[in-house]
GUKETI-244980 format. One record per residue: residue in one letter; x, y, z of N, C-alpha, C, O in turn. Coordinates in steps of 0.05 Angstrom, whole numbers, padded with zeros to 5 digits, always signed. Atoms other than C-alpha are relative to their C-alpha. Layout:
! residues N
AXYZXYZXYZXYZ...
//
This chain:
! residues 306
M-00017-00001-00023-01397-00315-00415-00014-00013+00024-00037-00007+00030D+00011+00013-00024-01408-00360-00354-00005+00020+00023+00010+00038+00027E+00006-00017-00023-01441-00328-00294+00021-00005+00023+00030-00027+00027V-00019+00004-00023-01395-00315-00235-00015-00007+00025-00039-00002+00027I+00013+00008-00025-01409-00342-00166-00001+00023+00020+00018+00038+00023D+00004-00022-00020-01436-00294-00114+00020-00005+00023+00020-00026+00036T-00022+00004-00020-01377-00283-00067-00012-00001+00029+00000-00014+00047R+00011+00002-00026-01423-00274-00007-00008-00028+00006-00004-00037+00028Y+00007+00027-00003-01450-00343-00017+00025-00019+00003+00025-00038+00018L-00024+00015-00001-01380-00369-00028+00012+00001+00028+00022-00019+00038R-00012-00003-00026-01356-00341+00037-00016-00017+00022-00003-00029+00039V+00017+00015-00018-01415-00373+00075+00007-00031-00004+00010-00045+00016F-00005+00028+00004-01401-00440+00042+00028-00007+00011+00031-00029+00023V-00028+00007-00009-01325-00438+00059-00001-00001+00031+00011-00019+00042T+00000-00001-00028-01340-00421+00131-00014-00024+00011-00005-00036+00031V+00015+00024-00008-01391-00478+00137+00017-00025-00005+00018-00043+00012A-00017+00023+00008-01343-00526+00102+00022-00003+00020+00030-00025+00026R-00022+00000-00019-01288-00507+00151-00009-00009+00027+00005-00024+00041Q+00011+00006-00026-01331-00511+00213-00015-00027+00002-00015-00040+00023L+00017+00023+00000-01376-00568+00192-00022+00001+00020-00031-00019+00031N+00021-00004-00020-01428-00538+00237-00013+00026-00006+00000+00047-00008L+00014-00023+00008-01482-00489+00218-00001+00021+00023+00001+00045+00017S+00002-00019-00022-01488-00457+00287+00026+00015+00004+00027+00039+00008R-00027-00014-00005-01413-00443+00294+00005+00018-00024+00016+00040-00021A-00003-00016+00024-01412-00418+00222-00016+00027+00002-00006+00048-00004A+00017-00023-00002-01470-00371+00236+00011+00020+00021+00009+00044+00017Q-00013-00018-00020-01435-00345+00299+00024+00014-00010+00028+00038-00004E-00024-00012+00012-01370-00332+00261-00006+00022-00019+00008+00042-00021L+00008-00021+00021-01406-00294+00206-00019+00020+00010-00026+00038-00005A+00020-00019-00011-01455-00258+00252-00025-00001-00015-00038+00019-00020L+00026+00003+00014-01514-00287+00215-00017-00021+00015-00007-00034+00034T+00018+00020-00013-01574-00329+00236+00003-00027-00015+00011-00027-00039P-00001+00027+00013-01575-00404+00221-00018-00002-00025-00012-00015-00045S+00018+00001+00025-01634-00394+00174+00013+00016-00024+00009+00009-00047A-00014-00017+00021-01594-00340+00136+00023-00018-00014+00028-00017-00038I-00021+00019+00010-01536-00392+00129-00014-00020-00019-00004-00024-00041S+00014+00021+00016-01585-00445+00103-00009+00012-00026-00007-00001-00046H+00010-00012+00024-01614-00396+00054+00022+00005-00021+00019+00000-00045C-00023-00004+00018-01545-00378+00025+00010-00026-00012+00017-00027-00036L-00010+00025+00011-01525-00451+00018-00019-00011-00021-00010-00021-00042K+00019+00009+00020-01589-00469-00017+00001+00016-00026-00001+00005-00047A-00003-00018+00023-01581-00409-00064+00025-00007-00016+00025-00006-00041L-00025+00007+00014-01509-00430-00080-00004-00027-00014+00005-00030-00037E+00005+00026+00012-01530-00502-00093-00017+00002-00024-00012-00011-00044K+00018-00004+00023-01585-00479-00138+00014+00013-00024+00009+00006-00048D-00016-00014+00021-01538-00433-00176+00019-00019-00014+00022-00018-00038L-00021+00018+00011-01485-00488-00186-00014-00027-00009+00000-00043-00022R+00014+00023+00009-01538-00542-00198+00013-00025+00009+00017-00044-00007C-00011+00024-00012-01506-00592-00152-00001+00002+00032-00001+00024+00043R+00002+00000-00028-01509-00613-00079+00029+00002+00011+00047-00012+00001L-00027-00006-00010-01449-00587-00039+00003-00013+00028+00025-00022+00035L-00002+00008-00027-01467-00609+00032-00022-00021+00006-00044-00020-00004E+00021+00018-00011-01503-00667+00066-00005+00009+00028+00014+00009+00044R+00006-00011-00027-01539-00640+00127-00019-00018+00014-00040-00025+00003T+00019+00016-00017-01571-00681+00182-00003+00016+00026+00010+00037+00031S+00004-00015-00027-01595-00660+00252+00026-00001+00017+00030+00014+00036R-00024+00005-00018-01527-00684+00280+00026+00013-00013+00043+00023+00001R-00027-00010+00011-01473-00663+00229-00003+00008-00028-00024+00003-00041V-00001-00010+00028-01454-00632+00163+00024-00012-00012+00046-00011-00001T-00024+00010+00016-01409-00666+00111-00001+00011-00027-00021+00020-00037L-00004-00010+00026-01382-00646+00045-00005-00022-00021+00005-00044-00017T+00003+00018+00022-01404-00681-00019+00027+00001-00016+00045+00017-00010A-00024-00002+00017-01350-00695-00072+00002+00026-00015+00024+00038-00015P-00003-00027+00011-01367-00632-00111+00004+00023+00020+00017+00043+00014G-00006-00019-00021-01367-00595-00045+00028+00001+00009+00038+00023+00015K-00028+00001-00007-01297-00618-00028+00016+00014-00021+00035+00029-00015Q-00015-00014+00020-01273-00594-00096-00003+00029+00001+00016+00044-00003L+00007-00028-00002-01308-00527-00090+00014+00012+00024+00024+00035+00022F-00013-00010-00024-01280-00519-00019+00030+00008-00005+00039+00029+00003L-00028-00005+00005-01208-00524-00043+00004+00025-00018+00021+00041-00012E-00002-00023+00018-01219-00474-00100-00010+00026+00012+00001+00047+00007A+00012-00023-00011-01262-00428-00061+00017+00014+00021+00018+00038+00023E-00019-00012-00020-01211-00419-00005+00020+00017-00015+00026+00039-00007E-00020-00015+00015-01160-00398-00057-00011+00025-00012+00002+00046-00011I+00013-00022+00012-01209-00351-00091-00003+00022+00021+00003+00045+00016L+00004-00020-00022-01225-00316-00025+00027+00010+00010+00030+00034+00017R-00027-00009-00009-01151-00314-00005+00010+00021-00020+00021+00041-00012R-00010-00020+00020-01134-00278-00071-00016+00026+00001-00005+00047-00002M+00017-00025-00001-01193-00230-00063+00009+00016+00024+00010+00040+00023A-00008-00015-00024-01169-00212+00008+00028+00013-00005+00033+00035+00004K-00026-00011+00007-01098-00202-00019-00002+00025-00017+00012+00045-00014A+00005-00022+00018-01125-00157-00074-00010+00024+00016-00002+00047+00012R+00010-00023-00016-01163-00115-00023+00022+00012+00017+00024+00037+00020T-00022-00011-00016-01101-00109+00021+00019+00017-00017+00028+00038-00009T-00018-00015+00018-01060-00087-00039-00012+00027-00008+00002+00047-00011L+00014-00026+00007-01112-00035-00058+00000+00019+00023+00003+00043+00020K+00000-00017-00024-01115-00010+00012+00028+00012+00004+00030+00036+00010S-00028-00010-00002-01039-00004+00014+00006+00022-00021+00020+00041-00015W-00004-00021+00020-01041+00034-00051-00013+00025+00008-00001+00047+00004Q+00012-00024-00010-01089+00083-00021+00016+00013+00022+00019+00038+00023D-00017-00010-00020-01045+00089+00039+00026+00014-00012+00035+00035-00003W-00023-00013+00015-00986+00104-00009-00008+00026-00012+00007+00045-00011K+00009-00023+00013-01027+00154-00044-00004+00024+00018-00002+00048+00010Q+00008-00021-00019-01044+00192+00019+00021+00002+00023+00014+00010+00045G-00020+00000-00021-00978+00187+00058+00014+00027+00001+00003+00048-00007R-00017-00023-00003-00922+00235+00073+00029-00007-00006+00037-00029-00002L-00029+00003+00007-00850+00244+00050+00015+00023+00011+00010+00046+00005H-00017-00021-00013-00799+00282+00091+00028-00003-00011+00041-00024-00006I-00026+00002+00015-00736+00298+00051+00018+00020+00012+00010+00042+00018A-00023-00019-00008-00670+00329+00076+00017+00002-00025+00022-00018-00039A-00017-00004+00023-00626+00359+00022+00019+00024+00004+00013+00043+00018N-00017-00024+00000-00567+00406+00013-00011+00020-00020-00030+00015-00035I+00010-00023+00017-00576+00472-00024+00001-00009-00030-00019-00004-00044T-00001+00007+00028-00553+00444-00091-00023-00019-00008-00036-00016-00029S+00021+00019+00005-00602+00386-00087-00028+00014-00001-00045+00008-00018C+00026-00015-00001-00659+00435-00067-00004+00016-00025-00027+00019-00033Q+00003-00018+00023-00644+00478-00127-00002-00016-00027-00017-00008-00045Y-00001+00014+00026-00631+00426-00182-00012-00027-00001-00025-00034-00021L+00011+00027+00001-00652+00356-00163-00028-00004+00010-00045-00018-00002V+00026+00005-00014-00712+00359-00117-00024+00011-00016-00044-00003-00019P+00023-00011+00013-00758+00406-00157-00011-00017-00023-00034-00024-00024P+00010+00016+00021-00761+00366-00222-00009-00028+00008-00027-00040-00004A+00007+00027-00010-00764+00300-00184-00028+00001+00013-00044-00018+00010L+00026-00003-00015-00823+00325-00141-00022+00006-00021-00044-00003-00017R+00020-00004+00020-00859+00350-00203-00010-00026-00011-00035-00029-00015E+00008+00026+00010-00859+00280-00230-00014-00018+00022-00033-00032+00016F+00011+00015-00021-00874+00250-00162-00030+00008+00006-00046-00010+00013R+00027-00010-00007-00937+00292-00152-00020-00012-00021-00043-00015-00014E+00019+00011+00020-00967+00262-00216-00009-00028+00009-00032-00036+00002S+00008+00027-00010-00968+00193-00183-00011+00001+00028-00028-00015+00036F+00008-00002-00028-00979+00216-00111-00010+00028+00006+00001+00043+00022P+00010-00028-00003-01021+00280-00115-00009+00008+00028-00010+00031+00035E+00010-00006-00027-01046+00274-00043+00021-00003+00022+00014-00001+00045F-00021+00003-00019-00979+00262-00011+00007+00028+00012+00006+00048-00002R-00009-00023-00013-00955+00314+00040+00032-00003+00000+00044-00022+00010V-00030+00002+00002-00881+00330+00025+00011+00024+00016+00001+00046+00015K-00014-00021-00015-00835+00368+00072+00030-00003-00008+00042-00024-00010I-00028-00001+00008-00765+00390+00051+00015+00016+00021+00007+00038+00028D-00017-00013-00020-00712+00407+00101+00028+00004-00011+00043-00015-00014P-00027-00006+00010-00650+00442+00072+00019+00001+00024+00016+00018+00042C-00016+00002-00024-00595+00423+00120+00026-00014-00008+00029-00025-00029S-00026+00012+00004-00523+00399+00126-00003-00031+00001-00023-00042+00011T+00000+00029-00001-00505+00326+00116+00000-00011+00029-00013-00031+00035E-00002+00010-00027-00488+00318+00189-00026+00000+00014-00034-00019+00028R+00028-00003-00012-00556+00342+00212-00018-00020-00012-00034-00032+00002A+00018+00019+00014-00591+00299+00159+00006-00028+00010-00013-00043+00016L-00006+00027-00010-00554+00236+00182-00013-00006+00027-00025-00027+00032T+00011+00003-00026-00576+00247+00253-00031-00002-00002-00042-00019+00012A+00029+00000+00003-00649+00261+00232-00009-00026-00013-00030-00037-00005I+00007+00025+00014-00650+00199+00187+00002-00024+00020-00016-00040+00021E-00004+00021-00018-00622+00153+00240-00021+00000+00022-00029-00022+00031E+00020-00001-00020-00673+00178+00291-00028-00002-00011-00048-00002+00004G+00026+00005+00011-00730+00168+00242-00017+00026-00006-00040+00025-00012D+00016-00026+00004-00749+00243+00235+00000+00007-00030-00017+00023-00038V-00001-00007+00028-00730+00246+00161+00000-00027-00015+00012-00046-00005D+00001+00025+00016-00745+00192+00107+00024-00004-00018+00036-00025-00019L-00021+00002+00019-00694+00208+00054+00017+00025+00000+00007+00047+00005G-00018-00023+00002-00633+00253+00046+00015-00002-00027+00024-00024-00035I-00013-00001+00027-00602+00275-00021+00026+00016+00004+00025+00040+00009Y-00026-00012-00007-00528+00289-00013+00022-00013-00017+00019-00034-00029V-00024+00012+00008-00458+00278-00038+00007-00021+00021+00004-00015+00045E-00005+00022-00019-00436+00212-00006+00019+00008+00023+00041+00016+00018P-00018-00007-00022-00408+00226+00064+00021-00022+00004+00015-00045-00003A-00020+00019-00004-00344+00191+00084-00010-00022+00020-00003-00046+00017L+00011+00020-00019-00380+00158+00143-00030+00005+00002-00039+00028+00006H+00029-00003-00004-00453+00145+00148-00013-00024+00015-00030-00037+00004P+00011+00023-00015-00467+00094+00204-00029+00004+00006-00038+00027+00010G+00028-00001-00006-00539+00078+00214-00018+00006-00024-00042+00006-00022T+00015-00007+00023-00558+00097+00143+00012-00017-00024+00034-00027-00023T-00007+00013+00024-00556+00065+00074+00003+00020-00021-00014+00038-00022F-00005-00019+00022-00529+00104+00013-00005-00013-00026+00008-00032-00033T+00006+00010+00026-00561+00091-00054+00009+00020-00021-00001+00042-00022P-00011-00019+00020-00520+00123-00111-00021+00006-00020-00037-00010-00028I+00019-00007+00023-00559+00162-00164+00017+00012-00023+00007+00013-00045C-00018-00010+00021-00501+00195-00203+00027+00007+00010+00030+00011+00034D-00025-00011-00006-00429+00216-00206+00004+00025-00017-00007+00027-00039D-00007-00023+00017-00404+00284-00229+00031+00006+00005+00044-00006+00022E-00029-00007+00000-00335+00314-00241+00003+00030+00003-00010+00046-00009L-00005-00028-00006-00307+00378-00213+00021+00012-00017+00041-00001-00022D-00019-00015+00016-00271+00430-00255+00004+00028+00011-00012+00037+00028F-00002-00030-00006-00245+00501-00248-00021+00014-00016-00026+00007-00039L+00020-00017+00014-00298+00552-00266+00011+00030+00002+00014+00040+00024V-00012-00027+00000-00271+00621-00286-00016+00019-00018-00032+00010-00035N+00011-00020+00018-00294+00686-00318+00015-00001-00026+00038-00008-00026P-00013+00003+00026-00279+00689-00393+00025+00019-00002+00042+00015-00019L-00023-00017+00000-00229+00746-00379+00024-00009+00018+00044+00005+00020H-00021+00011-00016-00187+00704-00332+00024-00008-00017+00020-00019-00038P-00024+00007+00015-00114+00695-00354+00002-00030-00009+00013-00036-00030W-00002+00029+00007-00122+00619-00353-00015-00006-00026-00008-00024-00041V+00014+00004+00025-00172+00625-00410+00017+00004-00024+00015-00011-00043L-00018-00006+00022-00120+00656-00456+00021-00024-00002+00029-00030-00025K-00018+00022+00002-00073+00598-00438-00013-00027-00006+00000-00047-00011R+00016+00023+00005-00129+00549-00449+00003-00024+00020-00004-00047+00014K-00003+00020-00022-00112+00512-00385+00004+00014+00027+00013+00037+00028A-00004-00009-00028-00111+00521-00310+00029-00006+00009+00041-00025+00000I-00027+00004-00011-00045+00528-00273-00004-00006+00030-00005+00013+00046P+00006+00006-00029-00057+00491-00206+00022+00011+00018+00016+00017+00041E-00020-00011-00016+00010+00516-00182-00004+00029+00007+00008+00040+00026D+00006-00029-00004-00017+00587-00186-00024+00004+00019-00034+00026+00022L+00024-00002-00017-00074+00571-00137+00005+00019+00024-00013+00033+00033A-00005-00017-00022-00039+00608-00081-00004+00029-00006-00007+00046+00012E+00004-00028+00009-00047+00672-00121-00028+00005-00009-00035+00028-00016Q+00027-00003+00009-00120+00660-00139-00019+00004+00025-00015-00007+00047N+00023-00003-00019-00183+00681-00101-00018-00023-00004-00036-00023-00021L+00017+00024+00003-00214+00613-00092-00027+00003+00013-00029+00014+00035I+00028-00001-00011-00290+00609-00081-00009-00030+00001-00014-00043-00019L+00005+00028-00004-00307+00542-00051-00025-00005+00017-00034+00013+00031P+00020+00008-00021-00362+00504-00014+00010+00003+00027+00034+00003+00032E-00010-00007-00027-00360+00517+00059+00015-00023+00012+00010-00046+00005R-00018+00020-00013-00309+00480+00102-00018-00019+00017-00036-00011+00031G+00016+00020-00016-00336+00416+00132-00019-00015-00019-00028-00037-00012S+00017+00014+00019-00378+00398+00071+00016-00022-00014+00041-00021-00014E-00012+00023+00013-00363+00334+00032+00016+00010-00024+00038+00000-00029T-00013-00010+00023-00345+00373-00030+00027+00015+00007+00047+00011-00005H-00024-00013-00009-00296+00418+00007+00022-00019+00009+00045-00014+00003S-00019+00019-00009-00263+00358+00038+00012-00015-00024+00036-00020-00024L-00010+00012+00024-00257+00325-00031+00021+00018-00014+00041+00008-00024I-00018-00019+00013-00224+00387-00060+00025+00002+00015+00047+00002+00003E-00024-00002-00016-00175+00394-00002+00017-00025-00004+00041-00022-00008A-00015+00026+00003-00155+00320-00007+00014-00002-00027+00036-00011-00030Y-00010+00002+00028-00146+00325-00083+00026+00017-00003+00046+00007-00013F-00024-00016+00003-00097+00383-00079+00022-00007+00021+00046-00003+00017R-00019+00009-00019-00064+00356-00016+00018-00020-00012+00042-00021-00007R-00015+00022+00012-00042+00296-00057+00021+00013-00020+00041+00001-00026K-00018-00015+00019-00010+00347-00107+00020+00018+00015+00036+00031+00003G-00017-00017-00016+00025+00382-00049-00008+00029+00000+00009+00046+00007I+00010-00027+00000-00018+00444-00056-00020+00005+00022-00039-00011+00024R+00018-00007-00022-00052+00477+00003-00022+00019-00011-00017+00039-00024V+00023-00017+00010-00121+00506-00013-00007+00020+00022-00012+00013+00045Q+00007-00021-00018-00136+00573+00019-00024+00017-00013-00019+00034-00030P+00024-00013+00012-00208+00597+00001+00000+00029+00006+00007+00038+00028F+00006-00029-00002-00223+00671-00011-00027+00004+00012-00032+00020+00029I+00027+00000-00009-00297+00658-00001-00009-00029+00003-00004-00046-00014E+00013+00027-00005-00333+00597+00029-00029+00006+00003-00038+00023+00018I+00030-00004-00001-00408+00590+00019-00013-00027-00006-00003-00043-00023D+00016+00025+00003-00458+00533+00024-00019+00002-00023-00043-00004-00019S+00018-00003+00022-00487+00547-00045+00017+00000-00027+00033+00018-00032E-00016+00001+00025-00458+00524-00112-00011+00020-00020+00003+00029-00037E+00012-00021+00017-00506+00571-00148+00012+00027+00007+00018+00043-00011A-00013-00025-00008-00476+00629-00108+00028+00001-00010+00038+00021-00020I-00027+00000+00009-00406+00607-00125+00000+00007-00031+00017+00022-00040K+00002-00006+00028-00426+00608-00198-00003+00030-00006+00009+00041-00024Q+00006-00029+00004-00452+00679-00192+00024+00017+00007+00030+00037-00007F-00024-00015-00007-00389+00703-00156+00021-00002-00023+00035+00018-00028V-00020+00003+00020-00346+00675-00211-00008+00016-00024+00009+00028-00038R+00009-00017+00024-00390+00710-00265+00008+00029+00006+00013+00044-00013L-00006-00028-00006-00375+00776-00228+00031+00002+00002+00041+00024+00009D-00028-00001+00000-00300+00758-00233+00012+00005+00027+00032+00018+00029L-00009-00004-00028-00292+00755-00158+00022-00021+00007+00036-00019+00028G-00018+00022-00006-00249+00692-00162-00004-00024-00017-00019-00024-00037V+00001+00026+00014-00241+00621-00186-00016-00020+00016-00010-00026+00039G+00017+00020-00014-00294+00569-00168+00009-00029-00009+00024-00032-00029I-00003+00029+00007-00290+00492-00169-00027-00013+00002-00037-00018+00024L+00028+00010+00002-00356+00464-00193-00001-00020-00022+00017-00021-00038P+00006+00017+00024-00384+00410-00241-00011+00018-00022-00024+00038-00016K+00009-00014+00023-00398+00434-00311-00032+00002+00000-00042+00022-00010W+00028+00000+00003-00472+00416-00305-00013+00022+00016-00035+00031+00008I+00011-00022-00014-00483+00470-00253-00001+00026-00016-00019+00043-00013A-00002-00025+00017-00462+00523-00304-00002-00006-00029+00010+00008-00045A+00002+00009+00029-00481+00487-00369-00010+00023-00018+00001+00027-00040T+00010-00023+00016-00522+00547-00394+00020+00021-00004+00024+00031-00027E-00019-00023+00000-00469+00599-00377+00024-00009-00017+00034+00008-00031I-00022+00010+00016-00415+00556-00409-00006+00001-00029+00011+00009-00045R+00009-00001+00029-00454+00550-00474-00002+00028-00010+00003+00034-00033Q+00002-00027+00007-00466+00625-00472+00027+00016+00001+00029+00039-00005R-00028-00012-00002-00391+00637-00460+00002+00022+00022+00020+00039+00022S-00002-00018-00022-00406+00678-00397+00017-00012+00023+00024+00002+00041L-00018+00014-00017-00365+00626-00358+00015-00021-00016+00005-00032-00036V-00017+00020+00013-00309+00579-00377+00007-00022+00020+00014-00016+00043S-00008+00022-00017-00296+00510-00349+00027-00011-00010+00031-00015-00034L-00026+00011+00006-00225+00484-00346+00007-00024+00018+00001-00023+00042P-00006+00023-00016-00200+00416-00322+00019+00007+00024+00036+00025+00022L-00017-00004-00023-00168+00412-00253+00029-00008-00005+00048+00004+00005G-00028+00010+00006-00108+00375-00281-00003-00027-00013-00024-00035-00023R-00001+00027+00013-00088+00307-00307-00019-00019+00013-00031-00035-00001W+00018+00020-00015-00126+00269-00253-00027+00014+00005-00029+00037+00012K+00026-00010-00004-00200+00278-00249-00010-00002+00030-00001-00019+00045L+00012+00000-00027-00239+00295-00185-00029-00005-00002-00044+00012-00011R+00028+00008+00002-00305+00259-00181-00013-00001+00027+00000-00007+00047R+00015+00004-00025-00358+00259-00127-00026-00016-00007-00036-00015-00029R+00024+00016+00005-00417+00213-00119-00024+00010+00016-00023+00016+00040W+00025-00009-00012-00489+00235-00106-00017-00024+00005-00014-00045-00008G+00018+00022-00006-00541+00192-00075-00021+00007+00020-00023+00030+00029V+00022-00003-00019-00600+00182-00029+00006-00016+00026+00013-00040+00025L-00003+00012-00027-00592+00167+00045-00026-00008+00012-00045+00008+00011H+00023+00007-00016-00643+00127+00085+00008-00017+00023+00031-00027+00024R-00008+00014-00025-00645+00092+00151+00007-00029-00006-00008-00043-00020R-00009+00027+00004-00607+00027+00151-00018-00020+00013-00027-00016+00036G+00017+00021-00010-00648-00036+00160-00030+00004-00005-00046-00013+00000I+00028-00006+00006-00713-00002+00138-00004-00001-00030+00010+00012-00045K+00005+00003+00028-00741-00022+00071-00015+00024-00010-00033+00034+00004L+00014-00023+00013-00762+00035+00025-00029-00006-00005-00035-00029-00013T+00027+00003+00008-00836+00044+00015-00002+00003-00030+00017+00012-00043F+00003-00003+00029-00864+00043-00055+00004+00029-00009+00017+00034-00029A-00003-00029+00007-00869+00119-00056+00028+00010+00001+00038+00025-00015E-00030-00009-00004-00797+00128-00031+00016-00012-00022+00033+00002-00033S-00015+00013+00022-00772+00079-00083-00004+00015-00027+00014+00017-00043V+00007-00016+00025-00808+00118-00138+00015+00026+00000+00026+00034-00020F-00015-00027-00002-00777+00184-00112+00030-00005-00006+00042+00012-00020V-00028+00006+00005-00708+00153-00113+00007-00004-00029+00027+00006-00039N-00003+00004+00028-00716+00130-00183-00004+00026-00017+00009+00030-00038L+00005-00024+00013-00742+00197-00204+00026+00018+00003+00033+00032-00016C-00025-00015-00005-00679+00230-00173+00022-00010-00019+00038+00006-00029K-00020+00011+00018-00636+00182-00215-00004+00011-00028+00015+00018-00042N+00007-00008+00027-00673+00203-00279+00008+00029-00003+00018+00037-00024V-00006-00028+00002-00665+00277-00263+00030+00005+00000+00040+00021-00016A-00029-00003-00001-00591+00270-00246+00012-00008-00027+00030+00006-00037R-00010+00009+00027-00579+00231-00311-00005+00022-00021+00014+00028-00036E+00004-00022+00018-00611+00288-00351+00019+00024+00004+00029+00035-00014L-00017-00021-00005-00571+00339-00316+00029-00004-00008+00043+00013-00018M-00027+00008+00008-00505+00301-00327+00003+00001-00030+00023+00008-00041Q-00001+00000+00029-00522+00293-00400-00001+00027-00011+00011+00033-00033G+00004-00027+00009-00540+00366-00407+00026+00015-00002+00028+00033-00020D-00025-00015+00000-00469+00390-00392+00019-00010-00022+00041+00000-00025K-00015+00012+00020-00443+00347-00450-00010+00009-00028+00002+00004-00048E+00011-00008+00025-00488+00378-00503+00012+00025-00011+00005+00035-00032
//
């Protein structure tokens, strides 16, 4: 294997070749002229060819020197780029990630995504802020939060929404509910049901209201709560009828402690995604986290079909 060129000598040579003056090169490199001369002689001895013609008045490049100058500049440029890349990697490894998320995201999406994220970024400081979409949008636009994990809001000026998955909402009932015996829900009977829904003002509540409004049905919740996990537990206790995606209650549905029934002929879908400040490019770490959220969401969606 051929011996490599000492990069210290190479840097001295490139500086002299660019300046064509030993004194100016010595000043730029913070070296003495004698040290510059020593490096040049050592490089020429190593390469076994003369690179520079030096007189008391000027310095000129020989033909081999001109060729080396072109290649050496590119070598040093690539080395500097590699150093910058590695420094950036260390910055990525030791950065911070501030996430805003609703309750469902905090319970189901964020934990498994962060578990994988920690393997690649063990020194990252992560902060999670459970909050409403409205509050998250403001924080993201003001630069206080990096990413938000939510159902897509109707309006999100100042932010960009990156979809990660879609899910479908169904009725969720206790196995003893009369609809189970009929094997279908009766939307016209909703006025007589104790509906347990996400709190008013949330994206999911708005989607549900709009869906039934198109059917001419007015939705009157018995309980409103900002927790789909809590809605599921209330339904298990037979306190009412919930409207949730099957993946939230996949285990209970398999165990027959809860039953999922379609809302009707037309499906009601909602889109989940990651919000971030518009016009700001995601960092490498943020992009990794978004992709991990996509993977987790895909596994959750597939789980409710098994």
